[in-house]
C-alpha positions in Angstrom: 19.4 -13.5 -22.8 21.1 -10.1 -22.5 24.6 -10.1 -21.0 25.4 -6.7 -19.4 28.7 -7.7 -18.0 27.7 -8.8 -14.5 26.4 -11.9 -12.9 24.4 -12.4 -9.7 24.8 -15.2 -7.2 21.8 -17.3 -6.3 21.5 -15.6 -2.9 21.5 -12.2 -4.5 18.8 -13.3 -6.9 16.7 -14.6 -4.0 17.1 -11.3 -2.1 16.2 -9.3 -5.2 13.1 -11.5 -5.8 12.0 -11.0 -2.2 12.5 -7.3 -2.4 10.5 -7.0 -5.6 7.6 -9.1 -4.0 7.7 -6.9 -0.9 7.5 -3.7 -2.9 4.6 -5.0 -5.0 2.8 -6.1 -1.8 3.2 -2.6 -0.2 1.9 -0.9 -3.3 -1.1 -3.2 -3.4 -1.9 -2.6 0.3 -1.6 1.2 -0.2 -4.0 0.9 -3.2 -6.5 -1.3 -1.5 -6.3 -0.1 2.1 -8.4 3.0 1.7 -11.1 1.1 -0.2 -11.3 -1.4 2.6 -11.6 1.5 5.1 -14.4 3.0 3.0 -16.2 -0.3 2.8 -15.9 -0.8 6.6 -17.3 2.7 7.3 -20.2 2.2 4.9 -20.9 -1.1 6.5 -20.9 0.2 10.1 -22.6 3.5 9.3 -25.0 2.9 6.3 -26.3 6.4 6.4 -22.9 7.8 5.4 -23.1 6.3 1.9 -19.6 7.4 1.0 -19.1 6.9 -2.7 -16.1 4.9 -4.1 -14.3 7.6 -6.1 -10.7 8.7 -6.6 -11.4 11.7 -4.4 -12.7 9.7 -1.5 -9.9 7.2 -1.9 -7.3 10.0 -1.8 -9.0 11.6 1.3 -9.1 8.2 3.1 -5.5 7.6 2.3 -4.6 11.0 3.8 -6.7 10.3 6.9 -5.0 6.9 7.3 -1.5 8.5 6.9 -2.4 11.2 9.5 -3.8 8.7 12.0 -1.0 6.1 11.6 1.8 8.7 11.5 4.4 7.9 14.0 5.9 11.1 15.4 8.4 10.6 18.2 8.5 13.2 20.9 10.9 13.5 23.8 
């Protein structure tokens, strides 16, 4: 094993592991979320027949970002 001159406590290792798992989960949700949205739209409205391409994935991601954007106003 490589020794880079520092050691981590067990609590620090647990926190790092949880952080890495959370980041991977967020990335997976961002990747799969638009596809699930397209699937739902195609199921509810079969006449749409939206193809599953990178372009439609990107467009759906943008729409989800705009809809879920939280802008605080006074």
